[in-house]
LOZA-170317 format. One record per residue (C-alpha): residue in one letter; x negated, y negated, z negated. Coordinates in pm, 1 decimal. Example, Ala and Ser with C-alpha at 12.3 -4.5 7.8 and 13.67 -1.06 7.14 Angstrom:
# LOZA-170317
nuro r: A; c1: -1230.0; c2: 450.0; c3: -780.0
nuro r: S; c1: -1367.0; c2: 106.0; c3: -714.0
This chain:
# LOZA-170317
nuro r: X; c1: 3382.8; c2: -1258.9; c3: -195.4
nuro r: X; c1: 3076.1; c2: -1066.0; c3: -42.6
nuro r: X; c1: 2718.8; c2: -1126.2; c3: -96.9
nuro r: X; c1: 2539.1; c2: -1404.3; c3: 85.6
nuro r: X; c1: 2211.4; c2: -1229.6; c3: 57.9
nuro r: X; c1: 1881.0; c2: -1362.2; c3: -211.7
nuro r: X; c1: 1944.4; c2: -1686.1; c3: -408.4
nuro r: X; c1: 1679.3; c2: -1968.4; c3: -189.0
nuro r: X; c1: 1658.3; c2: -2187.3; c3: -517.7
nuro r: X; c1: 1591.1; c2: -2185.8; c3: -869.9
nuro r: X; c1: 1599.6; c2: -2423.9; c3: -1147.0
nuro r: X; c1: 1294.4; c2: -2604.0; c3: -1206.2
nuro r: X; c1: 1317.1; c2: -2540.6; c3: -1598.4
nuro r: X; c1: 1374.9; c2: -2109.0; c3: -1520.0
nuro r: X; c1: 1080.4; c2: -2118.8; c3: -1319.7
nuro r: X; c1: 818.2; c2: -1813.6; c3: -1372.1
nuro r: X; c1: 520.0; c2: -1971.0; c3: -1591.1
nuro r: X; c1: 273.8; c2: -1895.3; c3: -1355.5
nuro r: X; c1: 488.7; c2: -2177.6; c3: -1118.3
nuro r: X; c1: 225.6; c2: -2467.1; c3: -1213.2
nuro r: X; c1: 490.4; c2: -2777.6; c3: -1135.6
nuro r: X; c1: 684.6; c2: -3090.3; c3: -1367.5
nuro r: X; c1: 973.7; c2: -2938.4; c3: -1463.8
nuro r: X; c1: 1174.4; c2: -3255.2; c3: -1516.7
nuro r: X; c1: 1060.6; c2: -3408.5; c3: -1228.8
nuro r: X; c1: 1347.1; c2: -3192.0; c3: -973.2
nuro r: X; c1: 1626.1; c2: -2984.7; c3: -1085.4
nuro r: X; c1: 1555.8; c2: -2705.8; c3: -837.8
nuro r: X; c1: 1216.8; c2: -2596.0; c3: -690.4
nuro r: X; c1: 1190.7; c2: -2353.6; c3: -466.9
nuro r: X; c1: 1195.0; c2: -1950.0; c3: -540.2
nuro r: X; c1: 952.6; c2: -1710.7; c3: -454.5
nuro r: X; c1: 1066.2; c2: -1413.1; c3: -221.5
nuro r: X; c1: 1047.6; c2: -1030.5; c3: -340.8
nuro r: X; c1: 747.9; c2: -914.9; c3: -253.6
nuro r: X; c1: 357.4; c2: -798.7; c3: -277.2
nuro r: X; c1: 294.5; c2: -981.6; c3: -609.1
nuro r: X; c1: 540.9; c2: -972.1; c3: -880.2
nuro r: X; c1: 751.0; c2: -1328.7; c3: -940.1
nuro r: X; c1: 625.2; c2: -1327.6; c3: -1282.3
nuro r: X; c1: 304.0; c2: -1361.7; c3: -1165.2
nuro r: X; c1: 353.7; c2: -1566.2; c3: -775.1
nuro r: X; c1: 440.5; c2: -1838.4; c3: -640.3
nuro r: X; c1: 608.3; c2: -1944.1; c3: -344.8
nuro r: X; c1: 388.3; c2: -2111.5; c3: -56.9
nuro r: X; c1: 617.4; c2: -2359.8; c3: 22.8
nuro r: X; c1: 559.3; c2: -2468.4; c3: -397.9
nuro r: X; c1: 159.8; c2: -2415.7; c3: -381.7
nuro r: X; c1: 92.1; c2: -2608.2; c3: -12.7
nuro r: X; c1: 346.3; c2: -2893.1; c3: -112.1
nuro r: X; c1: 206.9; c2: -2937.4; c3: -539.3
nuro r: X; c1: -158.4; c2: -2745.6; c3: -503.0
nuro r: X; c1: -290.9; c2: -2938.3; c3: -203.4
nuro r: X; c1: -294.7; c2: -3292.0; c3: -8.1
nuro r: X; c1: -153.4; c2: -3093.1; c3: 289.1
nuro r: X; c1: 163.2; c2: -3223.4; c3: 245.2
nuro r: X; c1: 431.7; c2: -3435.1; c3: 54.9
nuro r: X; c1: 746.2; c2: -3254.4; c3: 103.9
nuro r: X; c1: 939.5; c2: -2955.7; c3: 175.0
nuro r: X; c1: 1002.5; c2: -3079.3; c3: 473.7
nuro r: X; c1: 627.9; c2: -3088.0; c3: 590.2
nuro r: X; c1: 527.7; c2: -2817.9; c3: 457.1
nuro r: X; c1: 824.2; c2: -2646.6; c3: 678.5
nuro r: X; c1: 696.5; c2: -2827.8; c3: 980.1
nuro r: X; c1: 344.7; c2: -2653.7; c3: 929.8
nuro r: X; c1: 438.0; c2: -2316.5; c3: 915.2
nuro r: X; c1: 643.8; c2: -2319.2; c3: 1185.3
nuro r: X; c1: 377.6; c2: -2400.8; c3: 1333.1
nuro r: X; c1: 226.8; c2: -2116.3; c3: 1254.5
nuro r: X; c1: -77.6; c2: -2321.4; c3: 1117.6
nuro r: X; c1: -133.9; c2: -2138.1; c3: 766.2
nuro r: X; c1: -256.2; c2: -1775.5; c3: 743.6
nuro r: X; c1: -228.0; c2: -1554.2; c3: 410.8
nuro r: X; c1: -476.7; c2: -1279.4; c3: 409.8
nuro r: X; c1: -557.9; c2: -1327.8; c3: 759.8
nuro r: X; c1: -212.7; c2: -1317.3; c3: 903.7
nuro r: X; c1: -39.8; c2: -1651.5; c3: 978.8
nuro r: X; c1: 332.7; c2: -1685.0; c3: 729.5
nuro r: X; c1: 582.8; c2: -1893.2; c3: 799.2
nuro r: X; c1: 817.8; c2: -1817.9; c3: 523.2
nuro r: X; c1: 803.6; c2: -2067.7; c3: 247.4
nuro r: X; c1: 954.8; c2: -1877.1; c3: 3.8
nuro r: X; c1: 647.4; c2: -1619.5; c3: 54.7
nuro r: X; c1: 484.8; c2: -1518.1; c3: -285.6
nuro r: X; c1: 122.7; c2: -1553.5; c3: -293.8
nuro r: X; c1: -129.6; c2: -1421.9; c3: -604.8
nuro r: X; c1: -468.6; c2: -1340.0; c3: -756.5
nuro r: X; c1: -728.1; c2: -1362.6; c3: -523.8
nuro r: X; c1: -483.4; c2: -1413.9; c3: -234.6
nuro r: X; c1: -647.5; c2: -1617.0; c3: 70.5
nuro r: X; c1: -476.8; c2: -1946.9; c3: 254.0
nuro r: X; c1: -629.7; c2: -2072.1; c3: 554.1
nuro r: X; c1: -577.6; c2: -2388.6; c3: 746.5
nuro r: X; c1: -792.9; c2: -2303.6; c3: 1106.1
nuro r: X; c1: -684.0; c2: -2615.3; c3: 1267.2
nuro r: X; c1: -841.5; c2: -2828.5; c3: 965.9
nuro r: X; c1: -1054.0; c2: -2595.5; c3: 849.5
nuro r: X; c1: -992.1; c2: -2616.8; c3: 447.9
nuro r: X; c1: -944.3; c2: -2244.1; c3: 276.7
nuro r: X; c1: -851.1; c2: -2145.2; c3: -58.1
nuro r: X; c1: -855.5; c2: -1858.5; c3: -309.4
nuro r: X; c1: -572.9; c2: -1824.4; c3: -479.7
nuro r: X; c1: -669.5; c2: -1820.4; c3: -898.3
nuro r: X; c1: -576.7; c2: -1900.2; c3: -1212.4
nuro r: X; c1: -583.7; c2: -2170.5; c3: -1488.5
nuro r: X; c1: -662.2; c2: -2076.1; c3: -1906.5
nuro r: X; c1: -266.8; c2: -2107.4; c3: -1949.5
nuro r: X; c1: -217.4; c2: -1846.8; c3: -1675.1
nuro r: X; c1: -74.0; c2: -2025.9; c3: -1431.3
nuro r: X; c1: -145.5; c2: -2033.0; c3: -980.1
nuro r: X; c1: -389.7; c2: -2286.1; c3: -933.4
nuro r: X; c1: -574.4; c2: -2275.5; c3: -583.4
nuro r: X; c1: -979.9; c2: -2351.1; c3: -524.4
nuro r: X; c1: -1110.1; c2: -2509.4; c3: -230.8
nuro r: X; c1: -1341.5; c2: -2230.8; c3: -80.3
nuro r: X; c1: -1668.1; c2: -2382.4; c3: 111.2
nuro r: X; c1: -1592.9; c2: -2174.2; c3: 456.1
nuro r: X; c1: -1384.7; c2: -1863.5; c3: 501.8
nuro r: X; c1: -1323.1; c2: -1564.6; c3: 380.3
nuro r: X; c1: -1241.9; c2: -1240.1; c3: 467.1
nuro r: X; c1: -1223.5; c2: -1065.1; c3: 149.6
nuro r: X; c1: -1090.0; c2: -1033.0; c3: -102.7
nuro r: X; c1: -1009.7; c2: -791.4; c3: -430.6
nuro r: X; c1: -734.3; c2: -623.3; c3: -568.7
nuro r: X; c1: -637.0; c2: -351.7; c3: -891.6
nuro r: X; c1: -546.0; c2: -32.3; c3: -886.9
nuro r: X; c1: -253.3; c2: -18.9; c3: -1038.7
nuro r: X; c1: -107.1; c2: 348.3; c3: -972.2
nuro r: X; c1: -262.2; c2: 716.7; c3: -823.3
nuro r: X; c1: -51.1; c2: 980.5; c3: -623.2
nuro r: X; c1: -99.2; c2: 1279.0; c3: -465.7
nuro r: X; c1: 106.0; c2: 1352.3; c3: -105.1
nuro r: X; c1: 77.1; c2: 1567.7; c3: 186.7
nuro r: X; c1: -156.6; c2: 1330.4; c3: 304.8
nuro r: X; c1: -377.1; c2: 1293.2; c3: 51.4
nuro r: X; c1: -411.4; c2: 1093.7; c3: -238.2
nuro r: X; c1: -280.7; c2: 754.0; c3: -216.7
nuro r: X; c1: -356.1; c2: 450.6; c3: -418.0
nuro r: X; c1: -82.8; c2: 87.3; c3: -457.9
nuro r: X; c1: -265.3; c2: -172.2; c3: -571.1
nuro r: X; c1: -173.5; c2: -484.7; c3: -783.1
nuro r: X; c1: -73.3; c2: -703.3; c3: -464.5
nuro r: X; c1: 165.2; c2: -399.2; c3: -269.1
nuro r: X; c1: -192.7; c2: -226.5; c3: -57.0
nuro r: X; c1: -111.6; c2: 137.8; c3: -26.0
nuro r: X; c1: -462.8; c2: 316.7; c3: 122.0
nuro r: X; c1: -526.9; c2: 666.6; c3: 115.4
nuro r: X; c1: -862.8; c2: 859.3; c3: 119.9
nuro r: X; c1: -1032.6; c2: 658.2; c3: -136.3
nuro r: X; c1: -1198.2; c2: 794.6; c3: -439.9
nuro r: X; c1: -1081.3; c2: 476.6; c3: -691.0
nuro r: X; c1: -930.8; c2: 572.3; c3: -1076.8
nuro r: X; c1: -616.4; c2: 354.7; c3: -1196.8
nuro r: X; c1: -774.5; c2: 22.7; c3: -1324.6
nuro r: X; c1: -1086.8; c2: -23.9; c3: -1066.0
nuro r: X; c1: -1089.1; c2: -318.2; c3: -869.9
nuro r: X; c1: -1125.7; c2: -271.6; c3: -451.9
nuro r: X; c1: -1349.0; c2: -473.1; c3: -275.0
nuro r: X; c1: -1134.7; c2: -506.9; c3: 65.4
nuro r: X; c1: -1137.4; c2: -675.2; c3: 411.7
nuro r: X; c1: -827.7; c2: -893.5; c3: 575.2
nuro r: X; c1: -608.8; c2: -857.0; c3: 767.1
nuro r: X; c1: -688.3; c2: -506.1; c3: 820.6
nuro r: X; c1: -704.3; c2: -360.5; c3: 400.7
nuro r: X; c1: -1022.7; c2: -198.4; c3: 529.1
nuro r: X; c1: -1226.2; c2: -120.4; c3: 155.6
nuro r: X; c1: -1592.5; c2: -205.0; c3: 181.7
nuro r: X; c1: -1637.2; c2: -201.2; c3: -226.0
nuro r: X; c1: -1562.4; c2: -45.4; c3: -547.0
nuro r: X; c1: -1577.1; c2: -197.0; c3: -900.6
nuro r: X; c1: -1528.3; c2: 77.9; c3: -1153.1
nuro r: X; c1: -1408.0; c2: -14.5; c3: -1544.9
nuro r: X; c1: -1708.9; c2: 67.1; c3: -1674.5
nuro r: X; c1: -1943.7; c2: -49.5; c3: -1927.7
nuro r: X; c1: -2212.4; c2: -312.8; c3: -1783.5
nuro r: X; c1: -1898.2; c2: -397.0; c3: -1519.2
nuro r: X; c1: -1757.7; c2: -829.0; c3: -1497.9
nuro r: X; c1: -1427.1; c2: -891.7; c3: -1575.0
nuro r: X; c1: -1233.5; c2: -1196.9; c3: -1494.5
nuro r: X; c1: -927.0; c2: -1231.0; c3: -1772.8
nuro r: X; c1: -585.2; c2: -1239.0; c3: -1685.9
nuro r: X; c1: -383.6; c2: -1333.5; c3: -1968.6
nuro r: X; c1: -377.7; c2: -1361.9; c3: -2365.3
nuro r: X; c1: -633.8; c2: -1632.3; c3: -2523.5
nuro r: X; c1: -944.6; c2: -1617.7; c3: -2300.8
nuro r: X; c1: -783.1; c2: -1618.6; c3: -1947.2
nuro r: X; c1: -936.1; c2: -1716.8; c3: -1681.8
nuro r: X; c1: -1241.0; c2: -1684.6; c3: -1827.7
nuro r: X; c1: -1489.4; c2: -1427.2; c3: -1740.2
nuro r: X; c1: -1745.7; c2: -1212.4; c3: -1870.2
nuro r: X; c1: -1869.8; c2: -798.4; c3: -1970.9
nuro r: X; c1: -1753.5; c2: -487.1; c3: -2059.4
nuro r: X; c1: -1954.6; c2: -422.5; c3: -2388.4
nuro r: X; c1: -1658.7; c2: -114.3; c3: -2499.2
nuro r: X; c1: -1413.2; c2: 96.6; c3: -2382.5
nuro r: X; c1: -1198.0; c2: 274.1; c3: -2633.7
nuro r: X; c1: -962.1; c2: 494.1; c3: -2513.5
nuro r: X; c1: -562.1; c2: 470.9; c3: -2646.3
nuro r: X; c1: -352.9; c2: 656.2; c3: -2834.6
nuro r: X; c1: -28.9; c2: 780.8; c3: -2804.0
nuro r: X; c1: 57.1; c2: 430.8; c3: -2982.3
nuro r: X; c1: -150.2; c2: 207.2; c3: -2841.4
nuro r: X; c1: -337.2; c2: 87.9; c3: -2536.5
nuro r: X; c1: -632.0; c2: 121.0; c3: -2413.1
nuro r: X; c1: -905.1; c2: -168.7; c3: -2544.7
nuro r: X; c1: -1161.7; c2: -344.2; c3: -2393.1
nuro r: X; c1: -1413.9; c2: -466.2; c3: -2541.8
nuro r: X; c1: -1551.1; c2: -802.5; c3: -2332.6
nuro r: X; c1: -1940.9; c2: -922.5; c3: -2436.9
nuro r: X; c1: -1976.5; c2: -1348.4; c3: -2303.1
nuro r: X; c1: -2270.0; c2: -1565.3; c3: -2427.4
nuro r: X; c1: -2382.7; c2: -1279.5; c3: -2745.0
nuro r: X; c1: -1990.0; c2: -1318.7; c3: -2873.8
nuro r: X; c1: -1711.2; c2: -1013.8; c3: -2795.4
nuro r: X; c1: -1325.6; c2: -969.5; c3: -2830.6
nuro r: X; c1: -1073.2; c2: -726.8; c3: -2753.0
nuro r: X; c1: -829.8; c2: -713.8; c3: -2526.3
nuro r: X; c1: -614.3; c2: -479.7; c3: -2302.8
nuro r: X; c1: -700.7; c2: -326.0; c3: -2043.2
nuro r: X; c1: -450.5; c2: -494.4; c3: -1809.1
nuro r: X; c1: -535.9; c2: -811.9; c3: -1918.0
nuro r: X; c1: -855.0; c2: -725.2; c3: -1719.0
nuro r: X; c1: -944.1; c2: -740.8; c3: -1337.5
nuro r: X; c1: -1321.7; c2: -625.7; c3: -1257.6
nuro r: X; c1: -1513.1; c2: -921.5; c3: -1018.4
nuro r: X; c1: -1820.7; c2: -715.7; c3: -991.5
nuro r: X; c1: -2113.2; c2: -459.9; c3: -1077.9
nuro r: X; c1: -2381.1; c2: -682.6; c3: -1195.1
nuro r: X; c1: -2205.6; c2: -1008.8; c3: -1077.1
nuro r: X; c1: -1972.6; c2: -1195.7; c3: -940.5
nuro r: X; c1: -1886.4; c2: -1052.8; c3: -595.0
nuro r: X; c1: -1646.7; c2: -1332.8; c3: -454.2
nuro r: X; c1: -1824.7; c2: -1689.7; c3: -499.1
nuro r: X; c1: -1537.6; c2: -1857.4; c3: -511.2
nuro r: X; c1: -1462.5; c2: -1749.2; c3: -839.6
nuro r: X; c1: -1506.5; c2: -2052.5; c3: -1101.5
């Protein structure tokens, strides 16, 4: 029997940890489609609008809003309720003058933080760097590819959307402001006190200082969000 394509729903109990829903309230939930963000670190646009905002109470209402072209993600109109959104994405509903920034809570679950005004800037982390015939190519955590930018793996780019133009580079260095994305200090902020190089058997460690106290975490658990201060105001 031939395949009918990717499944459009998944059982609520099996939804990724990042999806902040009542898992026993309904049997099924919307399945996040493959896209820019990893499925384990994203939530579908339909669930985000229905469960995290007062704009809609049912998926039917969400679909109507989306089909009208009222919702933009990172400056582009999105009509797919299964489209995945992830950390630092921007959701804009211009007709109602409502704007959200995607963040995470202290348990690593996706949340929406309302912004006072519309923003066209977001942060993305460099995950991969390769040399091509056209020059150096960077790939970010949200699937964006950028050519000819002088940044290293682990650095953060402040870009303007929807054009994905690099406005500033935040290097992984001592004194940089970080946002913790995993672990016991998830969603906290601090400054890099020390960078401990990795070995063949151990990942690179970052010592983070906050209010006079220090703790260590792996480099993959941090997101550089500024040099001396937070680069975007909506981070709580």
